[in-house]
N, C-alpha and C positions, 0 to 999 in steps of 0.2 A: 308154279303156284300150287298145282296139285300135291306135289311133293311136300311143300310146306304145310298144306292143310292136313295131310296125313300125318305129318310129324307132330302137329298140334294134337291130334287125336290119339296118337300113340302116347304122348307125354301124359295126357289126363289119364288114360287108362292104366298105364304103367305105374304112375305115382300114386293113384288112389284106386286100389283094386275094388270091385263090386262086392256085394255081399256073398257070403260062402255059398248061398243056394244057387248062385249063377257062376260059380267059379269055372266050371268046365267050359261054359260058353265063352267067358271072358278070356280064358287062355287061348282058345281057338282063334278069337278075334286078334288078341295080341301077336300070336304067331304069325297071322297073315300079315298084319301091319309091319312086323319086323322084316319079313321076307320082302315086302314091297318098298319099305321106306329106309331101313337101316343098312340095307345092302344095295350097291349099285348092280349094273349088268354084268360086271367083272366079279361079283361077289366081295367086293371091298366094302368096308364100313363107310357109311356117309357121315362125314365130320359134323355137319350142322345138327345132327341128332344126338351127338355125344353127350356125356354128362359134363356139368360145369368144370372148367379147367382149374378151379381151386380144388382143395383136397376132397376126396370123395367123403372123408370122415368129418369134415367141418360142418358144424351146424350154423349154417347161414339162412337168412330169410328166403332165398331162392333155391334152397336145397331141393334136389330133384327135378329142377328145370331142365327142359329138353334142349335149351339154347345155351351154347357155350358162354362162359362168363368169365371175363378177365378181371383178376383182382384190381380195384380201383380205389385209390385213396378217397376217403369220405363217401363211399357208396354204402347205401343202407343194404342193398341187395346182397353185397359180397362180404360184408363185415361179420366175422364170427360173433356170435352172442355171448360176449364176455364183458360183464358190467365192471370188472376190475381193470380193464384197460381203458383208463380214463381219457388218455389222449386220443385213441382212436374213436371212441364213442363220441367225445366232443366234436372231432372233425367231421364225424358223420352227421351230427345234429347241426352243424353249421353249414353243411353242403346245400347247394340249391336243390330244390324239388321240382319235379315235372308234374304238373297237374293238368286236368283237363277242364276246358272252358267252352261251352257251347254257345255261349252269348245270351243266356237268359238270366233274369233278374233272380235273386235269392237262389242262385245255382248251388249253394251249399247244401240244399235240400232237394236238388235235382240229380237223377241218375241217368247215365246213358249206356249203351251196350258196346262190348266189344264183340267182333264178328269172325267168323271162321274164315272167311275171304275178304279181301279189300273191296267190299261191296255191301251196302246197306240192305240189299235184297238177300244176303247171304244169311247162314244161321247165326243168331245171337248166342255167343258161348260164355259170355261173362258180363258182369255189371261193375260199373265203376261210378263213384260218386264225384260230382263236379266240384271244383275248386279246392276241396279240402284233401282229396286222396291222391297220393303220388303214385305214379306208374314208373316202370322201368322200360325205356326205349330200346327195343332190341334192334330194329332195322327201320330206316326210312326209305320209302320207295319214291321213284320218280313220279309215280302216278297220283301223287298227293295223299297217300295212306302211310300209315307207320304201324309196325308190329310192336305191341307192348305187352307188358306182363304185370299182373298184380294179383293179390287175393280178391276174389270176387266179393263184392258187397251185396250179395243177394239178401234181400229181406223177405218178409211174409207175402208181400204183394207184387213180387216179380216172377215172371214166367221161367227165367233161367235159375234154376234151383242148385246153383253152385255153391253150396254153403261153406264159405270161407276156404274154398279150393284155390290154389295157385294156378291161374289160368293164363294163357297168351292168346291174344287175338288182335284184329286190326281196327284202327280208329283213323279217322281223318287227321292228317298231320296239322292242319290249320287249328284244330282244337287244342293242340298241346301248347302249353306256355311253362315258361321256366320262373319260379318264384325263389327269392332269397328269403330265408327265415329270419326270424328275430336273431340279432348277433349276440345277445347276452345270456339267453336261457333256452333250455331244451330239456325235454321229458322223455324217459323211456319207461314202458310197461312191460314186464316179462310175465307171460301167461304161465310159465313153468313155476317160478317162485311166489307168483302173486304179490309182487312188490312194485311199486312205483318209485323211479329214481329221478330225482330233480339235479340237473347240471346248471351250473351257473359260472360264467366266466372261466370256462376250461376245466372246472373240477366238480366232482360228484358232492354236491351240497348236502343232501339228505335222501334218507330211505324211508318210505311210508308203506303202510299196509294198503292193500287194494283188494277188490273182488272184481273179476271179469265174468263173463256170461256163462251160464250152465244150460247146456242142451237137456231138454226134459219133456216129459209127458204131463199135460196139464190136466189131465182128466177127460179131455175131449179129443185132442190131437197132439202129435209130437211137435216140437218146437226147435228144429235145427238152427233157425235164425237167431236163437238166443246167444249162440257162440260168437264172442266178440271177434270182429274180423281183424286179422293181423294186417301189418303194412305200416307205410310212413304216411302221416297226416299232418295238416296244419290246424291248430286249435282256432276255431272260428268264433262266432258270436257268442255272447252271454245270453243265456235263456231264462236264468233266474231259477225259481222253483219249479221243478217238474214233478207232477202229481201222478202217481201210479196206483190205482185203488186207494187204499187208505195210506199209503207210504208217500211221504213228502221228501223229495230228493232236493236239497237246497243247493244254490250255487252252481247250477248245471251250465256246461260250456259244450257246444256242439263240435264234435269232430268227423263225424261220418253219418250224414243224414240223420236218422232217428237215435243214433248212438252218442251218448254224452259222457263226459266225465263229471262227477258230481259228489257231494258229501255223502258219506254213508246216510241211508234213509232213516227217518224218524216217523213216529205217529205222534198225534197229540193226545194228551190226558183229557180227561172229562172237563177240566177247566178250560180247555180250548187254547192254552198258551204253553204249559210244560211240555217239553219234547221228550219223548221216550225213545232210547235207541236199544232196548234190551232185546228185541228180536232180531236184530240186524247186525249190531257192532260185533257180537261174538263170532260171527261168520267171516269177518274181515281176515284177509289172507287165504281165503278158499274160494272156488268159483261158486257163485250163487245169484248173479244178477240176470236180467233179461237181455243182456247185450251191452248195457252201459257200464261204465267202470265207477264203481264205488270206492271213495278214498277216506281214510281216517280223518276224525275231526281233532283228535287229541294232537297237541302240538309236540313235535319232536324236539330234542334238545336244541336245535338250530332254529326253532320257532316256526317249523314248517307245518302246515296242514292244508286242507282243502280251501280254507278261507284265505290263507296266504296266496295260494295258487290263483284263486279267483281275484283277488286284489291286484295281483301282478299283471293280469291280462288286461291290457288297454285296447281300445278299438283299432283294429287293423295290425295288431301287434305280430300276428303270424308265427306264434311259437311252434317249433317242430315237435310233433307228438308222435312217437314211433312205438309199435307194439311188436314184441317178438313172439313168434309162434312156438308153442310148446311141442316140438317135434318129438316124436316117440324116439327114444334112444338119448335124448339129452339128459343129463345128469346134474344135479346141484352138488357143487364141491363141499366136502366137509371141511370147517375152518381148522386151521393148525392148531395143535394143542397148546401152543404157547399164546393164542390170541388172548387178549386182555378183555375181561369182562369185570363187572362191578356189582357190589350188593350192599346192603345195609346190614352190618353185623348185629345192630341193635333191633332184633326181632323183624328184620326186613323179609317181605314175602316173595320179593320178585328179583330177578336178575337183569342187568341192564348192559347196554354198550357204551354208556358214557359215564364219567365220574358224577354228572349231575343229570337230572331228568325232570321234566315239568310235572311229573306224576308226584314228585316229593321235593318241591322247590327249596326247602329250607335244609336239605340233606347233602352232604358231600359223601358218596360211596366209597367203599374199600375195594381195591382190585383183587382179583383172583384170575385164574386161567381156564380157558376152555376145556383143557384137559380134566380139570377138577370139577367140572359141571356135574357129573354123575357120581361124585363122592360125597361123603358127609361133610359139612352141612349143607352143601350146595344142591344136592339132589332133590330137596324139598322145594326149591325155589321156583317160581312160576315165571313164565315169559311176560315181558313188559310190552304191552300194546301201545305204548306211547313212544318209546325210543327205539323199538323194533331191533332187538339183539338177534343173533343168529339161532336158528332152531337147534334143539338137542340133536345129537348125532342119530339117535334111534329114530327120530322124526324126519330127518333128512333122508335116511335110508329107506324109510316106509314110502316116502314120495318116489325115491329113485327106483324102487321095485316096481311101482306102478308104471313108471316110464322106461323100464329096461327095454333094451334093444329087442325086437321081435314081438313085443306085446301090443296091446291096444288100450290106451288109457281112456278112450272115449268110444266104446263100441256102439253105443247109441247113435252118435253122430256119424260114425263110419257107415253104419247100415243105412241111415238116412241120406247119406250121400249117393248111395247106390243108383238112385233114380235119375242122377245127372248122366251117368254113363248110357242108361237106357235111352235118355233124351238125345245123347250124341249119336249113338248107334242107329236110332231109328229115323234120324233127320239127315 
């Protein structure tokens, strides 16, 4: 048991290093743990602390986990984050999800701890939201406890400040239950592309712009809990309109305690009726929320928007809703030069991914290729935020540069996560 506890600590320290001011101390700690945990008395490497058995280069949701991971069909945790593999993504969206149920009412707004040891008197090392958040079961013990893994759903009011960190800890086995998700629909949100993907009946139905959380300084304090937590979830209850300061967030659906998916926010004009989106809509496709996921209101060519999603959700529908982590090193692929795009040659200002678009309902566009997008006359065309075509190559490369291997796309969050390692070390 001590060996596993030390392995848990090693995993956290190795995967998410502390701030640079403490690098020397952290390196010393890691070296001590490596000596005691990763090597047995004969100097042989301990297998249970090895990297996942899937490719070390694969960007999977459990990337960097200290626990061996066998590739499994339908597993959220071992599936490479590739939206183009529709069959694999659909299988994952249809697979059963293991959630936590501690027997409390309205438990979708209740959280509980993961512990360092199979003992509720031991150190809490992670937070999981009941009913809606999925966990990966690593090991089930005869003692009535299970070792599980998930991204910690730490919010502003929790003492375990593991901000969106992939953590492993113990929970009572009796709290775990398996749920079958909605069999006809599933949703993927990718924090790297800032896109929401609707799947239905085995196929990618539509792609929408979205915005996930932005870690920030609000003038009084840092807000690491703004980062939208990754993981697999179930869409739960309809909340209606969520109000945040002057912003009104219509059609909100809860998926992780205080985090919801909702329409891009608006404010009301002086007449109290007219909705104004000018301060929020241009930011869709970039991180800018307080943790919720904002979704476009303009309908795609398939007729999909946040209102459509809200209408589809029935009471108890349990649609699986997964969020892919934007691991450093992930890259957005550039579309092939022969990818077909569309435009209106009669003074059209935008380029599109479909021959028709709700932004111009009476027009049938003419095709051209992605390879021509940066040549005349197409180089002046703007991105259509209704049908969501691919970004220009220069825009994709700019994002990829931020996420290049060895960099840090979110230095503020990384620095704010450092307190978690002090917490583990000091306790």
